[in-house]
KOLROPA-345607 format. One record per residue (C-alpha): x, y, z. Coordinates in steps of 0.5 Angstrom, whole numbers. Layout:
N
+-------+-------+-------+
|    c1 |    c2 |    c3 |
+-------+-------+-------+
|     X |     Y |     Z |
...
+-------+-------+-------+
This chain:
377
+-------+-------+-------+
|    c1 |    c2 |    c3 |
+-------+-------+-------+
|   416 |   186 |   424 |
|   410 |   185 |   420 |
|   410 |   179 |   415 |
|   409 |   181 |   408 |
|   403 |   183 |   406 |
|   400 |   175 |   403 |
|   396 |   181 |   398 |
|   402 |   180 |   393 |
|   403 |   173 |   394 |
|   401 |   167 |   390 |
|   395 |   163 |   392 |
|   398 |   158 |   397 |
|   404 |   161 |   399 |
|   404 |   164 |   407 |
|   408 |   168 |   410 |
|   410 |   168 |   417 |
|   416 |   170 |   422 |
|   420 |   165 |   426 |
|   423 |   168 |   432 |
|   430 |   166 |   436 |
|   433 |   163 |   430 |
|   441 |   164 |   432 |
|   439 |   171 |   434 |
|   435 |   172 |   428 |
|   427 |   173 |   427 |
|   427 |   170 |   420 |
|   421 |   172 |   415 |
|   420 |   167 |   410 |
|   415 |   165 |   405 |
|   413 |   157 |   405 |
|   409 |   152 |   400 |
|   406 |   146 |   402 |
|   405 |   146 |   409 |
|   398 |   144 |   410 |
|   399 |   137 |   409 |
|   405 |   134 |   415 |
|   410 |   130 |   413 |
|   412 |   133 |   407 |
|   420 |   133 |   405 |
|   422 |   139 |   405 |
|   426 |   143 |   400 |
|   430 |   150 |   402 |
|   431 |   156 |   398 |
|   436 |   161 |   399 |
|   436 |   168 |   395 |
|   442 |   173 |   393 |
|   443 |   179 |   392 |
|   439 |   184 |   391 |
|   433 |   179 |   392 |
|   429 |   176 |   398 |
|   425 |   170 |   399 |
|   419 |   174 |   395 |
|   425 |   172 |   389 |
|   422 |   164 |   390 |
|   414 |   167 |   388 |
|   414 |   163 |   382 |
|   418 |   156 |   384 |
|   415 |   155 |   391 |
|   407 |   154 |   388 |
|   410 |   149 |   383 |
|   414 |   145 |   389 |
|   408 |   144 |   393 |
|   404 |   142 |   387 |
|   410 |   136 |   387 |
|   408 |   134 |   394 |
|   414 |   139 |   397 |
|   414 |   143 |   403 |
|   418 |   150 |   400 |
|   421 |   154 |   404 |
|   424 |   161 |   402 |
|   427 |   165 |   408 |
|   430 |   172 |   408 |
|   437 |   171 |   409 |
|   440 |   174 |   414 |
|   442 |   182 |   412 |
|   435 |   182 |   408 |
|   428 |   184 |   409 |
|   423 |   182 |   414 |
|   428 |   178 |   417 |
|   431 |   182 |   423 |
|   436 |   181 |   429 |
|   442 |   183 |   424 |
|   447 |   189 |   425 |
|   447 |   194 |   419 |
|   452 |   199 |   421 |
|   458 |   198 |   416 |
|   462 |   198 |   423 |
|   458 |   193 |   427 |
|   461 |   186 |   427 |
|   461 |   182 |   421 |
|   463 |   175 |   424 |
|   455 |   173 |   423 |
|   455 |   174 |   416 |
|   461 |   168 |   416 |
|   459 |   163 |   411 |
|   459 |   157 |   417 |
|   453 |   162 |   421 |
|   450 |   163 |   414 |
|   449 |   156 |   414 |
|   447 |   155 |   421 |
|   441 |   160 |   419 |
|   439 |   155 |   414 |
|   440 |   149 |   418 |
|   435 |   152 |   424 |
|   430 |   154 |   419 |
|   429 |   147 |   416 |
|   430 |   145 |   424 |
|   424 |   150 |   427 |
|   419 |   146 |   421 |
|   420 |   140 |   424 |
|   425 |   138 |   418 |
|   430 |   133 |   420 |
|   433 |   133 |   412 |
|   431 |   137 |   406 |
|   430 |   133 |   399 |
|   434 |   139 |   397 |
|   437 |   146 |   397 |
|   437 |   150 |   392 |
|   441 |   157 |   391 |
|   441 |   163 |   387 |
|   446 |   168 |   386 |
|   450 |   169 |   393 |
|   444 |   164 |   396 |
|   448 |   159 |   391 |
|   455 |   159 |   396 |
|   451 |   157 |   402 |
|   447 |   152 |   399 |
|   454 |   149 |   397 |
|   457 |   149 |   404 |
|   450 |   146 |   406 |
|   451 |   141 |   402 |
|   459 |   139 |   403 |
|   458 |   140 |   411 |
|   452 |   136 |   412 |
|   450 |   132 |   406 |
|   446 |   128 |   412 |
|   442 |   134 |   412 |
|   442 |   136 |   405 |
|   440 |   131 |   401 |
|   441 |   134 |   394 |
|   443 |   141 |   391 |
|   441 |   145 |   385 |
|   446 |   152 |   384 |
|   443 |   157 |   380 |
|   447 |   163 |   377 |
|   453 |   162 |   381 |
|   457 |   156 |   380 |
|   461 |   152 |   386 |
|   468 |   151 |   385 |
|   471 |   148 |   392 |
|   472 |   150 |   398 |
|   479 |   154 |   398 |
|   485 |   150 |   399 |
|   491 |   150 |   404 |
|   498 |   150 |   401 |
|   501 |   144 |   400 |
|   508 |   142 |   401 |
|   514 |   147 |   403 |
|   514 |   152 |   398 |
|   511 |   158 |   399 |
|   505 |   159 |   395 |
|   507 |   165 |   389 |
|   503 |   172 |   391 |
|   499 |   174 |   385 |
|   499 |   179 |   381 |
|   494 |   186 |   384 |
|   488 |   186 |   380 |
|   485 |   191 |   382 |
|   491 |   197 |   381 |
|   492 |   193 |   373 |
|   484 |   195 |   374 |
|   484 |   201 |   375 |
|   491 |   202 |   370 |
|   487 |   200 |   363 |
|   486 |   205 |   359 |
|   479 |   206 |   361 |
|   480 |   204 |   368 |
|   476 |   200 |   372 |
|   474 |   196 |   378 |
|   471 |   190 |   381 |
|   463 |   190 |   383 |
|   465 |   185 |   389 |
|   470 |   190 |   392 |
|   467 |   196 |   391 |
|   460 |   193 |   395 |
|   466 |   192 |   400 |
|   467 |   200 |   401 |
|   463 |   204 |   406 |
|   460 |   209 |   401 |
|   457 |   203 |   397 |
|   450 |   202 |   401 |
|   449 |   209 |   401 |
|   450 |   210 |   394 |
|   445 |   205 |   392 |
|   440 |   206 |   398 |
|   441 |   214 |   397 |
|   440 |   213 |   389 |
|   439 |   220 |   385 |
|   434 |   216 |   381 |
|   431 |   213 |   387 |
|   431 |   206 |   389 |
|   425 |   204 |   386 |
|   428 |   206 |   379 |
|   436 |   204 |   381 |
|   433 |   196 |   382 |
|   429 |   196 |   375 |
|   435 |   198 |   372 |
|   439 |   193 |   376 |
|   435 |   188 |   374 |
|   435 |   189 |   367 |
|   442 |   191 |   366 |
|   443 |   184 |   368 |
|   437 |   180 |   365 |
|   436 |   177 |   357 |
|   433 |   183 |   356 |
|   439 |   188 |   356 |
|   441 |   185 |   349 |
|   448 |   186 |   350 |
|   450 |   180 |   355 |
|   453 |   175 |   350 |
|   457 |   171 |   355 |
|   463 |   167 |   354 |
|   468 |   164 |   357 |
|   475 |   168 |   360 |
|   482 |   166 |   359 |
|   485 |   168 |   365 |
|   483 |   172 |   372 |
|   487 |   178 |   369 |
|   485 |   186 |   368 |
|   485 |   185 |   360 |
|   480 |   179 |   361 |
|   476 |   181 |   366 |
|   474 |   188 |   364 |
|   471 |   185 |   358 |
|   465 |   184 |   362 |
|   459 |   189 |   363 |
|   460 |   194 |   367 |
|   455 |   191 |   372 |
|   461 |   186 |   374 |
|   467 |   191 |   372 |
|   465 |   198 |   373 |
|   468 |   204 |   371 |
|   472 |   207 |   376 |
|   469 |   213 |   377 |
|   462 |   211 |   378 |
|   459 |   208 |   384 |
|   454 |   202 |   383 |
|   447 |   207 |   382 |
|   450 |   211 |   376 |
|   453 |   205 |   373 |
|   445 |   202 |   372 |
|   443 |   208 |   370 |
|   447 |   209 |   363 |
|   441 |   202 |   362 |
|   435 |   205 |   365 |
|   430 |   202 |   361 |
|   425 |   204 |   356 |
|   418 |   206 |   358 |
|   416 |   202 |   353 |
|   421 |   196 |   355 |
|   418 |   197 |   362 |
|   410 |   196 |   360 |
|   413 |   190 |   356 |
|   417 |   186 |   363 |
|   412 |   181 |   364 |
|   417 |   177 |   369 |
|   418 |   183 |   373 |
|   412 |   188 |   373 |
|   412 |   194 |   377 |
|   407 |   192 |   382 |
|   412 |   187 |   384 |
|   418 |   191 |   383 |
|   414 |   195 |   388 |
|   416 |   189 |   393 |
|   423 |   190 |   393 |
|   422 |   197 |   393 |
|   419 |   198 |   399 |
|   424 |   194 |   402 |
|   429 |   196 |   400 |
|   427 |   202 |   402 |
|   426 |   200 |   409 |
|   432 |   197 |   410 |
|   438 |   199 |   406 |
|   443 |   195 |   402 |
|   448 |   194 |   408 |
|   446 |   187 |   410 |
|   447 |   185 |   404 |
|   453 |   187 |   402 |
|   456 |   185 |   409 |
|   457 |   178 |   405 |
|   461 |   182 |   400 |
|   465 |   184 |   405 |
|   466 |   177 |   408 |
|   468 |   174 |   401 |
|   473 |   181 |   399 |
|   476 |   181 |   406 |
|   478 |   173 |   407 |
|   476 |   174 |   414 |
|   473 |   167 |   413 |
|   478 |   163 |   409 |
|   480 |   160 |   414 |
|   475 |   156 |   417 |
|   473 |   154 |   410 |
|   480 |   151 |   409 |
|   478 |   146 |   414 |
|   474 |   143 |   408 |
|   479 |   144 |   403 |
|   480 |   138 |   398 |
|   473 |   135 |   400 |
|   468 |   135 |   394 |
|   460 |   135 |   394 |
|   458 |   128 |   394 |
|   450 |   129 |   393 |
|   447 |   128 |   387 |
|   447 |   136 |   383 |
|   444 |   140 |   378 |
|   446 |   147 |   376 |
|   441 |   152 |   372 |
|   443 |   159 |   369 |
|   440 |   163 |   364 |
|   445 |   163 |   358 |
|   445 |   171 |   357 |
|   448 |   171 |   365 |
|   455 |   172 |   365 |
|   455 |   170 |   372 |
|   457 |   163 |   369 |
|   463 |   166 |   368 |
|   465 |   172 |   372 |
|   470 |   167 |   376 |
|   475 |   164 |   370 |
|   475 |   156 |   371 |
|   469 |   156 |   375 |
|   465 |   152 |   372 |
|   469 |   147 |   370 |
|   472 |   146 |   377 |
|   464 |   145 |   379 |
|   464 |   140 |   374 |
|   469 |   137 |   374 |
|   472 |   136 |   381 |
|   468 |   140 |   386 |
|   461 |   136 |   385 |
|   462 |   129 |   384 |
|   455 |   128 |   382 |
|   454 |   134 |   378 |
|   448 |   132 |   373 |
|   447 |   136 |   368 |
|   447 |   144 |   367 |
|   442 |   148 |   364 |
|   443 |   154 |   360 |
|   436 |   157 |   359 |
|   435 |   160 |   352 |
|   432 |   168 |   353 |
|   434 |   168 |   361 |
|   440 |   173 |   364 |
|   442 |   172 |   372 |
|   435 |   173 |   375 |
|   433 |   166 |   371 |
|   427 |   163 |   376 |
|   424 |   170 |   375 |
|   425 |   170 |   368 |
|   424 |   163 |   366 |
|   419 |   161 |   371 |
|   416 |   155 |   368 |
|   423 |   151 |   364 |
|   426 |   152 |   372 |
|   421 |   148 |   375 |
|   420 |   143 |   370 |
|   428 |   142 |   371 |
|   428 |   143 |   378 |
|   424 |   137 |   379 |
|   426 |   133 |   374 |
|   432 |   133 |   377 |
|   429 |   132 |   384 |
|   425 |   125 |   381 |
|   431 |   123 |   378 |
|   435 |   123 |   383 |
|   431 |   120 |   388 |
+-------+-------+-------+
């Protein structure tokens, strides 16, 4: 697979492929690579995104003296060697193996340590485990749009933990029947629904990114009281979907107007085309496999090894104030602040940004990220 064309990238950002990293050929973008011995910052994207999602952050980190590195993670973009078959082996998508991918990239580029690991959306989970498991490698942690509440706990004492109510049955039984998007993403039809959407991949992605951004004016998130069907059903349909709809149908109802698309400065069609071209080629199954590992619980056993362990490196959290991702797991942001991260410096909620914070408000994100890196030395 050839690297991404330089013509779609900002000046100073290089694209290339690292061969033979944990069974993958990993495609990445980097900036600040011209000078040797620069400290590294590793940037990990989420779903449905790419290394390209960091295009507005890479140059700012390079200008500040860092070697900024953003890989297409396993299952995405121009990184190859992963299995796109729904019936294939999911073992490669376990969080510890995704962390192995990240360490492999860092080491292949000649870095024994990273000044920071930065994760957005699902990439925040990998970044958090990087800082939790290998603080000797990853010296700082910046999480974006997805709080980390700690590793799964091991039951303590002899009493068998009470089994919780089936929230999925309860969601389906609501007066307006609903379902949780992560469990939908774990189903066999999800990839086909988005990849072969009636509106096409381009318009699917346009509506998806719009729906979860601050441009969708109904995004006014608030804390939920509990993990119950009645509470989580207060979230928009891109999180708690109508039971009969796939994600393509869900976001099609919120497709922005031609005028809204024309006025979009943070993701013009010329940039959306990069995502469209990649996902038209690969489909979405690689990214969806991350959700399947999470919802199946198949990786919990190895993560329980870290039960009770905290993230003790300096940490910060950056998100958009219009981002429901902060609250989709009730109590997660407070657990992150009070127990999961012992050196959480700041929680920043940026006005005028939704879920795609580093794309919607890159100047503010860059200011906060560079300020954190400087202040936590």
